Steps between C-alpha positions, in 0.01 A plus 500: 500500500697799371254777582298363792654478844425160657478650849253766383267241348533164673630621835211745514256231383611266780469777761163597353371143526600496869321831559197378307485182711508709817223731374296197394534374856344828617218445250431156648495638856270790407277263306468266799424789736243639258295180477524445876402852603247588230300186416184704430644707217328485163583206274629731226761644734610153606530388138703810417723419796554145367576641154782712639645214702503242221630755249801560724543129564523446124742790469722360778515165322589664168785716631640215712502268199666772292787556744542124554539447126771764461698438818462122544385323184718714272792536741822548302319553168582865446338515159162430662528807723453734204163345404173602662274206587120525483476545880686831491247702298209311661573627849499852356149445371389347831631805687300737281187286540537501880553876500193555281282281723598698808476840330158421356380407849636829637337690213162352587547570870610857432198563279254359754664709770551834322242468220717670238462355153796703375730362769370148439564537127855625554590220741344227287659638183845497656440146626398384153798677343749337735339163427529563127863608522580202724343248263668671203835461676429134561398441138804680360737319736366166376597600146846637580627196699844655565566731795727726297200592284282603795609862461257526207204466740623771733216736408232244593667432835523872575134550403396204714680624812397865450130413478525262793670752729265783399193284565621397847584857600163637386310229689693558821481880485128505413403278793727678748364843399141375526554361849683815608205715395261284703674539832283600794548659838472161667832348604384139455381566146819684413701208632311266266573731208869518590527121514321457168714772341815330625392171341427670169832685492713208616349254253404721205824694490705182541406385151568851367850494645567159344381620158697827518821319600455256214427782257793722592757221508382344174474832316848607607690170505295255295462144635683518834505335841244725670254485211509120466498449878189713556310392188482134604318580824296792362175309456522348849555845653179626338305208643646549849403868491138408432482212749643725770212741435252214515644400837501859631153453646647303789687810617205730432269263688708525817488879481147555376321202651353192335260687275711415195516126562276394215591774256707458189831685493372734236245613760762617749487864401121493482473346844756749630307794358182362656667487838634853456154624399337339803767628737460851361128478575578392853746787539259763371221360716717516810609856430139615455389309812203364312512147635510169318424501132214273399561166335527543125561289197779690326551428133863460401426687178405808707846535650752742343685342211337161548253325275351155498612263228376152401848353520512580871182312573210667675678728746175661604352188653437467870748212517791702364434807716381326815658648809626805307177677406384600845674795654 
């Protein structure tokens, strides 16, 4: 290999497989905790959860087989090291598919939370673009076969990583700004918002950092250690970021009570806003010395920035709001 450094490609690939295996272990732990702690979640959410897990299991098998072929099966055959096997471009496609699945979920959640069609369109468009660039990179890599020719697909890789990073940043910023604007004068409610904001920033921005590091190193140095190392575990990092948000209800439950036990993760912000709304009513009532407010059946769609949606189920039923309607 005259133009490709073995350490930059295969050393990074081996380190990336180790990192990917560790992240996949986190996925298994989060998956187990999810099914144990939230058995009443909707079937669609559970199926989506299984989709993420098995997608990353398949990806882990592919990258492990790839590294085993180069470093064990083809040990000492230096001519083989210049040829790209079918597993190499495939894991690129799997990473873009995993990223799209997570970003599409966040796009839907952001729309149902903020109700901005423009924002939803921007996020979904960027997600589709990064998927397209990722699959185009995979397809072109299949045709090239030799690593020294990969420089011809640089523009698709740059487009893929740019769209991915931009999508992640917009999602994180939009949700953080929304939650910040819905703070109240109640310390308990503000604590819930701070915890939820921390989860969004720590998980959403993590994928952005990965994508930006990949982009900058690849654009400036071409295929290099950092780029290859991070790209192998990229899809798994996206899945972990989402599963961590799904599991965030355990922390919110300990702070805000058990009112969120049966709610889907996408309901967290809605449930939080409901609690804030109710606590504000309590606060105002106390200040005016009016006495206890009467029992009411509050519609979620009447709260600021919140609207009912069929995909959430019937949030206005007595079962969903039991114990949280009466002030």
